[in-house]
N, C-alpha and C positions, 0 to 999 in steps of 0.2 A: 504494500501500500504506500510506504514512504517513498519508493522510486516512482511509484506509477503517477502520485499527486505532483511530485515535484517536476517530472518531466512533463506532465500535462500542463502545469502553470507555465514553463518556458515554451512550449508550443503554442498554447494558446495567445500569449503575449506576441509573439512573432507574428501569428496570423493575423490579429488585432493591427499590428503595425503596419503590415504588407497591405492589409485591405485598407486602412483608413489612408495610407499613403497614396494610393491608386483610386480611389474612390471620394468624390467631392462630397463633403459632409455638408449637412443642411446649416445654413448660417443662423437659423434660430435655436440650433442645438448647441448649447455651450453648457458644458458640464463643470466649467472653471467657476461659475457662480455658486454651484451647489456643492462641489467637492474640492478640497484643498489637497493637493498630491501629497504634502507632508503629513497631514493627519490620516491620509487613507493608507500610507505608508506605515505609519504607527499601527493603525488598525489592523493590517494584514500581520504585522508581527504580532500582536496581541492574539489573534486567530489561530496562527500557527502553534503559539505556545499552548493555547487550549486544546488543540488538536494532538498535540504532542503529549500532553498530560492524560488526555482521555485515552489515546491508544495505550498508554502504559498502566491505565487503571485496569484491575483485574477483579473478578467477583470473587469473594472470600468463600471458602468451601465450608459446609456445616458439619460440626462434629457430630458423628452418629454412634459413638461408643456407648453413650449412657441410655440408649433407648432402642425400640425395634428398627431393625436396617431397613425393611421395606417402607415402614410409616415415614422414617426420615429421608429417604432417597426420594419418595415421592414428594414430600414437602421442599426438598432441596431442588428436586428438578422444576417444580411449579415456581418456587422462589427465584430461582436464577433466570428462568425463560425472558420475564418481563424485562428484568435489568439487563440481559443481552440485547434485548429488541432496542430499548432505550439506549443503550450505548452504541448500538450499530447505526440507529437514526441520528445521533447526535455527531458521530463521525461523519457520516454523509452529509449532513448538514453543514458542519465545519469545512470539510473538503469542497464542496458546493460554493461555499462563501468565498473561500480562498481563490479557487478557479475564476469566479465572477469579478472579485475584487481585483485579482491580478489583471482582465481585461479591462476593467474600469482604470487601472492604473496606467495601463498602456495608452488607451484613448484619451485620456486626460493629459497625458504628457504630450501626446501628439498635439492636442488641440492647444495646449499652452506654447508649444513651439510654433504654431501656425500663426497666433496672434502677434509675434515678434518677427516674424520673417518679412524680407524686403521682397515685395511682389512686383516691382517695376524698375527699371533703370532710372536713375536721376542724379544730377550733379548737385553736391551739398558742400557747405563747409561746416564743420562739427568739430566739438570738443573731445577728443580722444585719449583715452586711458590705455596704457599698455598692460598687457596681461601676459605674464609668463614669458619664456623665452622666444625668440623667432624661430620658424621652422629653418631659414635658411638665412645667408648674409649676403648682402649686396656686393657685388665684385664685378666690376665692368670687364677686368681682365679676363675673367674665367666665365663671363657671360652668366653668372648667377645673380638670381633675383631675389629680393626682399620678402619674406612672407610671414605676417605677425598677428596674431590675434590681439584683438583690442576690443574696447567697448566704446561706443561713440554716444554722445549726449549733445543737448544743445543744438540740435540738427536744424539746419536753415537751408531751403534751396539757394543754389548759386545762381544769380542772375547774370554776373559776369565773371570773368577770370580773375582771381585774386593772386597778386604778387605776394612772396614771402614778409615783403614789408608791411603790406596791408593786414596779413595775418598776424604779424608782430604787434600792429596797432591795436588789433582785436584782444590779443593777449593782454594787454596794457589796459584797455578799457574793462577786460574783464577782471583783472585784479582791483582795479579802482572801485567798480561797482562793490565786489565783495568785500573789499577793505572798508567800505563805508556801511553796507549793510549786515555783512557776516550773514548772508543768507544760503539756503541750499537749493534755491531754484535754478541756478546756473544761466539766468536770462542775461545776456549782456545788452540786449536791445530789444526794448518792447515793441518795437514797430516791426521788428522781423516776423515772418511768418514759420512757426516751426512745424516739423513732421507731426503727424497724430501721435505715433508712439515715440516717447521720448528717449528711448535706450534701445541699442541694437549691439549685438555681439557679431562682430565681423571678422573676415580675415583681410587684412592689408596686403597689397601687391604693389610691387615696383620692380620692373625690369629694365635692364641696361638698353634692351633694342625699342623699347616703348618710352623711354625717358628723354624728354626734351633737354633736362638740365641734370646731367649725370653728377656733377660735383655738388650739387644740392642734396641729391638722394643719397650720396656717400655718407652724410651724417645719419642716416638711419641705423646704421651699426651702433652708434653711441647711445641709442635709446634703450633704457633698462626698464625691467617689469616695474611698474607703479608710476612712471612718467607720465605727465600730462601735458598735451600739446593741442595747439589747433592746426587743422589741416583741411585743404579742400580735396574732396573724393569724389569719384564716379561711381556711385553704388549700383549694384546689379544683384538680381535674385540668383539664387543657387540653381544651378543645372539639375533637371529633374532626372529620374531614375530611367524613363523612356529615352532621354537624351544620351545617356551611358552607352546606349547600341552604338552611337557615331564615335564613340571613344576608341580608337584604335588597340588599346591594350585590354577593354574591357573592364578598366577599373571605374568603379561608380563613386565618382567624386561626391555626388549628393549624399550618399549614406554615410561616406566618410566624414564629411563636414557637419553633417546632422548630427553624428556620434558624438561629435566635439561641442555641440551647441552653438553651431555658428549660424546667424541668420541671413548671411548674405556675405558678397564678397566686394572689395573695393579697390579701384586703382588710385594710387595716389598721384594728384594732380599737382600740389604744392604744400609745403609744410613751413611752419614758423620757424624763423631761426632761434626763438628763445623759448624755453619752457615754461609752462605754467607754473609748476611748483619748483621753480629754480632759486627762489629767494625767500627773504624772512616773512614777507607778506603772505605767500601763499602756504607757508608752513603754519602762519597763525590762523588763516582761514581753515586749513585743515583741521587742527587742533580744535578750533571751534565746532567745526562739523562733526567731527567725532563724539566731542563732547555732548551735543544735542541727540545723537542716535543714542537708541536703545542698545544697552549693553548686554548684547546678546552674544553667544558662543560664535555665530556666522561672522560677525564683525571682526571678532578678535583672531579667528581661524583665517580669515582672509588677509588680515594685516600680517599673521605669522607667515602665510605661504608667500606673500609679497617679498618679506624679508629673507625668506629661503631663496626665492627664486633670483632675488638680487645678488646673493651670494654665488650661485650658480652662473650668473651672469659675468661676475666678476672673474671667475675661474676660467670661463670660456675667454675673456678678454687676455686673461694672461697667457693661454695657449696661442691667441690670435696675434701675439706680439711678433713683429718682425716676420709676418706670414708672406710677404711678397718675396723676401730675401731667401727663403726656403724652395728646393726643389718640389715637385709635384709628388714624389715618393714620399719625402719628409713630411709633407703637408698631411697627406692622407693617413701616414703612420701616428702622427700626432691627433688627427681627428678621429680616429678608431680609439686611441687612447682615451680621449675625453669621452667618447661616447660609452665607453666601458666604466666609466667613473660616474656620469651624472645622468646618461640617457640623452645627452645632447648630439643630435645627429648633422647640425646644422653646417657644419664643415665638411661632411663626407660628400664628395661629388658622386655624380652619376656613375662614373666609371667603377668606381670602388664598390658601390652598392651593388652594381652588375657581377662584379667578380664574386662577391659573397653570396650571391643568389644562385650564380651558376655552380661555385663550389659546394651549396646547400647548408652553409653555415649562416645565413643572415640573420637566424634568430639570436646567434651569440652578440650582435650588435646592440640588442635590447637588454635593457635591465631586467634579468629574469629573477626569479625566486631565489636562486642559488646565490646572486649577489647579496640579496638582504640577507639571507639565512646566514651566509658566512660571516658577514659583519657581525651581526646579533649574536651567533655564537662565540665569536672572540671576545667582543666586549663584556659579555656575559660570564665568560671564562676569567677575564681580567678582574672584573668586580669581585667575583666570588674569590678569587685568589686573595684579593686585598682584604675582603672581610675575613677569610680563614686566619690571617696573619694579624690583624690588628682589632677587628670589630667581631670576635666570634661570638660574643654575648649576644648579637642580634638573632643569632639562631634559636633562642629560647623563646622568642616571640614570633619569628616568622621562619618557616621551614626552608632549608637551602636552596630546594628546586623552586619556591615562590619567588627567591630573590632573583635567581638566575632567569625565572619565567618575567618578570618585571623589568628587567634590564634588557631582556630580548625585546620585548614588547615596545619599549621606548626607543630603542636603538632601530628596530624595523619600521617603526611609523616615521620617525625622523628622516631617516635615509630614503623610505619610500616617497615622502614629501619631496626631499632634496631631488630625486630622480623624476619628479613631475608626477608621482602617484599614478603611474600607467597600471593596466589591469594586471600584470604579472605580479609587481611589486605590491600592489593593493592586497592581492589575494593572498600572498604569502604574511603579510601583516595581519590580516584579518584572520587568517588560518592559525597563527600562533597564538592570538587571542582567543580564538574558539576552543583550540584543544587544551588549552591551559583552563579556561573556564570549565570544560567538561571534566577534567580531572580534579578541578577544585570542588565541584558540587558532587562529583562520583557518580556520574549518570553512566549507563552502558551503551554509550553511543560509539559507532565505530568512526574511523577517520575519514571513509568514503561516505558516509552520512552527512558528516561535517562538511565536506567539500560541496556536496550536493546542496546544502542547506545555506552555504554561503554563495554558491551560483544564483540561488533563487533570490537571497537577498540583495546582491549586487543588481540583479535584473528589477527589482522592485525600486531599488533607490534610484537607478538611473536605467529607465527602459531603452534608451538608445545604444546602450552596451551591447546589445544583442546585435547590433550590426556591424561591430567590431570583431575582427579576424583573430586580435589577440585574446579576446575573451574566450573563444571556442578551443583554440590552440591551447592556451594556457590551462583551463581546467580539464580538458581531454587529455592532454599529456600527463599532468599530474595523477588523473584517475589511473591511467595506463600504468604509470610507474608503481603506484600503489598496488595495482593488481598483479604486477610482475613481480614486484616484492613479496606479496602474500604466496603465490605461486612458487617462488624460489624458496621461501621459508619452509613450505609444506614438503617440497621436494628434498631439502636437507634434512628435515628431521625425519623421513622416511627412509634415507639412506646413510643416517649417522651410525647405525649399528652394523650395517655391513661394511663400513669403511675403517672399523677399529683396528681389523687385523692388517691394513696396509697404511696405518698411520705413518711409520717411520719411512717407508717409501714416498709417500705423498708430500713428505715436509722437506724434501729436497728442493733447492733453490729453483732449478729449471722447471721442475713440475709445478711450483706454485706460481711461478710467471705464467705458464702455459695457461694454467687454471683461470688466472686473473684475466688473461687475454681473451679466453673463450667465454668468459661470462661477460666481460665487456662487449665482445661481438655479438653475443647473443641478445645483450640489452638493446644495442643499436638496431640489430637486425628487428627484433620485436617491434621497438617504437617506429622503425622507419615503414614497415609494412601496414600497421596499425594507424598510423597518420596519414598515410600515403592517400587513401579516398578523399579524407577531409581536405589536405592539401590541395589534391586536382579539384574538389569541389570548390574551395574558396578562391584559388589562383589560376586555375586552369592549367597548371604545369607543375612538374617538380624536377628537380634536378637528381640524377641517379648518383652523380658524385657525392652527395650528401651522405649515403650508405658507408662511404669508405673515409672520406675526409673528416668526418665528425668522429671516427675513431681515435685519431690523435688530436684534432682541434678541441674537442670538449676538454680533454685532460690538459691541453698546453693552456687553454683559457681559465679552465677551473682552478688548477692547482699551481699555476706561475704568473699566468698574467693578471688575472683579476686580483689574488692576494696582494700581489706587489703593487697594483693600482690604488687599493684600497688603503694600504699602508703608506704609499705617498700622498693619498688624500689628507690622512690624519697628520702626517708630517707638514703638510702645508699651512695647517692650522698652527703650527708651533715653530718649525723652522723650515721656511720655503725653500731653501738651498737645497737642503737634504732631498725634498720632494722634487726639485728639478732634475737631480740627478738619477733618482729613480725612474722618472719619466722618460729620460733619455735612454735608460737601459730598457724599459717596455716599448718604447718606439722604435728602438733598433731591432727587438724581438719581431714586433708586428711587421716592421718593413722586411724583414726576411721572409717571414711567412706570406706577405703579398707576393713577394717575387717567386717563391714556390708555387703558389696557387697559380700565379699567371703563367709560369712554365708548364704545369700540368695541363691546365685548361687549354693553352696553345697548342700541344701536340695534336697533330692531324688524327691519328685514331681515337681521340679522346676529347675532342673540341665539341662534339655533338652530343651532349650528356642530358639535354632536355627530354622530359617524358611528357608528351602532349596527348593527354586522354580525355575527351569531355565526358564530364560526371554529372549525370543526374541523379534523381532520389532514388531511381529503380538500381542503379548501379551503386549506390551508397547502401541501398537495403540489401543485395546481394552480399556485399563485402560485410555488413553487420551479421547477417547469417552465417557466414564463413565462420567469423570469429567468436560468434555466441557460444560454442561448446567450450571454447579455450577460457573465456571469461567469466563462464560459472563456474562453481565447485566442481572440482574433479568428482566424476561418476554419476553427476547427476544427469548429463547428457553424453552418448558416445561420441567421441572425437572423430570418428569415422563419418557421423553426419555432416562435417564439413565439407567432404568431397563433392555432393551434388551442388550446392551453390558456389563453390569454388571452382568447379569445372564450368558452371554456366558463366560465371564472373569471367574467366579467362577467355572463354568463346567471345563473349561479348566484346571485351577490350581487343582481343586480336582482330575481330571484325570492324571496330572502329579504326584500329591501326591501318588496315588495308584501305579502306575506302568508306567515305561517307555517303556516296551516291552510287545508285544504279541507273540513273536516267542523266541524260545531259544538264548540266547545272553551270549557271554562270554566277558567282558570288560577286557582290560589290562590296569591295574591303574600305573599311574605313582607313583615313589617314590623318586625320586631325587637322586638315587644310580643306576647305569646301571647294577649291578650285583644283587641287591635285587629286586626281582619282586612280584607283587602282581596281582591276576587276580580274577574277581569275575563273577560267574556263575549265571544267572538269568533264571529259567525254569519256564515258566507259566504254571499252571495247572487249571483244570477246578472248578469252584466253591470254589476255595481256593486262599490262597495268594501265589505269586511265590515262588517256592523254591530256596533259595539263599545258594551259598557256595562260601567261600572265600579261596584262595590258595596262600600260602605265601613260597616263597624259595630264598636261597641264592646261586647264581650260580658261586661263585667265584672258579676257578680250582684249585685242589691241587698239580697239577705238576708245575704250575708256580706262581712267585711272584706278587702279586697285592697290590695295595694300601688298607689300612683298610677302611671300612665302615665310614663314618662321620655322619652316620645316628644315632639317638637316638630313644630308644623306645618312648619317650614321642612325639616326633615329627612324627615318623612314624604313631603312633596309632592317633594322632590329625588328620593328613592329611587323613588316611584312614576313620576316621569316618565323616568327611566333606564330602569325595568323595561318601560313601554310603549313608549319607543323602541327596545328590543331585540327587541320583537315587533312592530315596525313598526307602532306604532298613533300616528296623527299627529292623529285626532280621535275625538271621543266623541259618540255618540249622546246618552247621558245619564250622568250620576253620580247614584247613589241612595245616600244616607246612610240607613241602616236605623236608626239610634239616635237619639233625640231629645236634645236641648240646650236646658237651661232659659235659657241665656244668650240664645237667640233669641226668647223671648217675655216679654211685659208681663203676661200674665195667668195665673198659676199657682197652683192649690191643690195642694200637696204631699200626697203620702201620709205621709210623715214627713220628719224631718230628714235621716234617711240617704240617702233619695231624692234630697232636692234637693242634698245634698253630691255623691252620686254621680254626677248627670247635669249637672253645673255645668260640665263640661269644654265648651271650644269648640275643640278640636284638630280634629274631623272637618269643621265649617264652614270654619275656617280653611285648612284643607289643599284645600277645593274653591275658596276665594277664591284661593289660590296657583296651583291646577292651571289655573283659568280664564284666568289670565294667560300660560300658556304652551301650553295646548292650544284648539283648536275645540270647544267643548261647546255641544251643541243645547239641552240641558234639564237641569234639576237638581231631583230629589226629594229632600225632606227630611222626615223622619219628626218627628212631633210638631208645634208650632207654631212658625211662623218670622216672627212679627210684625216682629223687628227686623232681619230680613236686609238690607234695603235700607240701612239705618243702618250695620249692620256691614260691609256690603262697601264703603260709601263711605268710612267711617274707614280701611278697609285700603289704599284707593286713596290717600288722604291720607298716610299714614304711610309708603307704599312709593313715592310720587310716582309714580303709574302711572294717571294720569287718562285715557290712551288704552286702557287695558284694557277689552275690551267688557263691558257689565253683564249678567248673568244674572239670572232671576228664580227664586226658590224655589216650586216647587209641593209642595203637601202630600202626603206618601205616607201615604194611609190607606186603610182597606179598602174595596175596590171600585174603585180607580183602576186603570186598564189602558192598555196601549199596544200596538198590534198594527203589524206591518211592511206594507209595501204589497202583498206577495205573500200575506200571512196565513200565512206560515212560522213566524214568532216572535212571541209573545205575552207581554207582562212583566205581571204582575197582581200587586197588593198585597192579601194575603188576611188582614193583621191591620193594627191601628192604629187607634185611635178618638180622634182629636183634640178631637171635640167634649165630651168627658168629660174634666172637670177633673181628672184624676188621670195623673200622668207614668208610672205603672206600666203602664197599657195603650197608651201611644202607639208602642212599638216596631213596626216594620213588617217582615213577613215576605213575602218575594217568592218568587213561583211563576213560573219559565219554562216556557211550554208551546211545544213543538216538533214539527215533523213527524219528525225525525231525533233519535235519542239524542244526549245531549249529554255527550261525554266530559270526566271532570274530571281535570286534571294539576296536579301541584304545580311551581310554577315553580322551576326550578334557576338563580339568578342567574349561578353560575359557567359554566353551560353551557346556555343556553336550548333548543337543539335536542335535548337529552337530558333534559327534563321528564319525570318519570316519573307514571304513572298514580297518583290518590289512591285507594288501595284501602281497602275498609271494615275497620276495626279491630275490628268486633263481629259481622258476620253473615256468615259464610261462606255458609249456606243461602240468604239472600236474594240473594247474588251468583248462585249456581246457578240460581235461578229466574228471575233476570233474563237471564243468558246462554242459557236455554233457548229463547228466542226465535228464531226463523229470522231470516236475514237479510232475507227478504221482508216478514215482520211488523214487523220493527223499523223499514224503511224507509217502509211505509205507515201505521203506527199513529202515535198522538199519543205523545209522552212528556212527562214533567214532571219539572222539578227543582226543590225547595223549598228556598229559602235562609232559613234560621229564625235569628231575633235576638230569642229571647224571654230577658229578664233578670229576668222576673217572672211568677210562675204566673198571675197574673190575665189575663195575654194570651190564653193558650189556655182559660182557663175560659171568658171572655167569647165566644170563639169558638166553644166548645162550645154555649153557649147560643143565640148567633144566626145562626151559618153552618153547623153542622155537616151538616145535612139536605140542603142546597143543595150542600154540598162533596162529600158522599157520592154524589151524583147525576153530578157532574162527573168524579169519580175512576174511575167505571166507564168513561168513555172512553179512560183511559190504560192502555196496556199495560206501560209501564215508568216507575216512580215513583222517583226518587232523593231523599234527604234529605240536605242539607249544613247543620250546624251546629256548635256548640260543644259540647266535653264539659261545660261548665258550665252548659249551657242548663237553663232551668226548664220542663222539658217531662215529661209523662207518658205511660206507655205506651200508654195509652188514645188518645191523639191522635195518635200515630205508627200504631196500628192502624186507626183511622177513616180516616187520609190513605192507606190501603194502600201503604205504603212497601215498595219491595222492596229497597233497599239504603240503608244509613245510613253516611255519611261525615261525618268530623268535621274542622274548621279544623287543630286542633292534634294531630290523629292519636291521640289518646287515647279509648278506649272511653267510649261514652255508656251510662250505668249503666241508663236506661229501657229501651234498646233490647236490653240483655243479658238482660232479664226475658222479652222475647219468644220466645226461643230456649229457655227453660226449659219 
């Protein structure tokens, strides 16, 4: 019953959050006026205590020694039956109340978050209070942006752009008003129109590429927790979970930010050069403000956390000294050292994070329970040792274990606060408190039950913690460790008597070392296999390297790096010079570890260590059924029952690895840039692997000005590699770049200056070069002229030091080029692109895919590839009807065509109309189903679409194509 109710509570709360987030709630249904989340949290705790007490209550038996047995047995039976019925009814009512109350808690928390969320973009100037440490630092040299959680108040719409000097004037006005009134209303100007909600918790952003004044924003790194300053901001609402489909990595930023209680994001436009709380006047204002507040625990806790965060910030600044004078390797070694001490990962760059992810040890960068527990045990041991020598009389009043327990609790909570009070650290601190309390009151509750109770309590206290991956990984990993420890203990107790005669042999040093290695590998193998389904479900991929690198990395971090780091942190409070020496030693060890991991992951045979297997609830259920006989007590279920679900699981995973499609499918892959598009064609063939084609294009129109792409070739190629891996694509028949690049040609007669500037990007060719080093690619089609491709590719190999990468030649993608499969089921044909004309405006290459079966077009969902949805036409329902009216027999037997358009200038199709329209009309008569896939910004006319006899128009960006709308009128 205990596990059933606890699991049901968490499942119900997750369901309520999912439904409330996707369903528009009635505006008149507000539970905030009737229910206070804090009071409901306390009520749930009271109900839970009553439930536990009722479950422990037993009906006393009646003594029948002094009377007739049959008479007293009947009386006992009749007496116990009503009590049992009442007891079960009370338990059922309390359990039902807990489940319903948990659902209400989730719903109230969601409504509370909706009342403060930012719903529309707006430019404002506001009073900003910095909270905690920034997620990253502003560094124009490394293109690193500034991200910081802050609370904004005194919000007013921005009528005109404010300069830093004008914001400084507002700061002075604010201080003058508060100096005269010492009020709490934060109103600097009664004539200004304030936003309805007076306070928002937002994520501040400032990036070098988007910053007009980089020197001004460099001072953002000097803002420490608790600072107050005026800024002008561009507020924007959070991206919804539906928009996460357009994220190339599948990362749901909405849930991540909502889990941190963020109401919106804000780009910094300008900042005041002076802080509000930087002088004596502001200190007097703050003191007066706090004296008027109710002296509750929340205000004290908030001020205490601010002081701790300021200490973390000063420690970061200590590591950040002379940062630009260090090499990148030295910087990242120091950044990892800081992260292992305080949980501050703001100095770690993307490459280092990717390295740890590929090695499968990214969990070591976070402050785990091991860090907290190690420090608590060490400090408790030191305190007990001092008491034993100097104050042993205290044990007459308090037992030794309670002294150790109180010291461990204090150290755990302070260090957890110092590291940001993330889920793993908070879970360890609360576990220490709960287990000690259970021992103190002598309740027969197992550690596993304490763990489940703590998981439920954390969900009640903060419902959005259920959206954090760290919550699930932390609790599941600890539960698996506890289960493994219980199983190992049972195994040791059953074999202890059989091993007595071999004690002398087993005590030899080599044998003991071998036993330790075997136990460590068994534990690591157990954790890897049991956490693998959860990891794949949460992140969509898992590193196979983790099974082996963790064998020595966990020991290195747990027994060498972390203890030295904690010792250095303690020394920093007393003798900073000794701490610096220890940190140099730790950074050297970490730097050598980075070199070793880089060398291992760069080996050709070991470079591809990612396991991409889409996981859904069905696969997770099969994995759970496979592990169930091993998780339950020995003998309850035969472990041979593991074989049926395990066999089914392996068959399912193998089938997913082989191919995800059985019909021709074109996936529209998200890239993170609305103008840069990628599409993958998977065409299944008989007795062979699927034929895979990748199409890349840049749809930025030449006639209008657009923002340049912020994508890099590294980022785009990495995202594409991950997406292709999740679709079980390890080789490509061809990559087709439909957009020309002037950087690849030596002979160019540009149409005008804008054309040359627009087409000067080498993003897509560089992406091809990087994918060629990771995948097997048979051929490469490039729109336009590619005279410099060989030199371009060789320069890439030299810079990346990858001379062993196979060379691929670039073929011109021009009108008339065609490729056909061996069985003539698939034909890829270029219908535009005239590179012999010295005009880049007619170089864009449009592709026609001719198949025997219709190609279904899906929008790839990186978060759940198995649930990629069809790309429906946003413009032409009638065209879809005409396409769907084909019978199954006709669709299977007739030819189908899918046109991938990439015309960024009207001249492309104007030239096609002059040269190829008659021939194309004759060809189109053979096709019974023609689809058009392009961009809403495509330079296309209704006449061209009409001549192509298009039945359905689909756009990459899912926006209407204006010329297609005119066809329906």
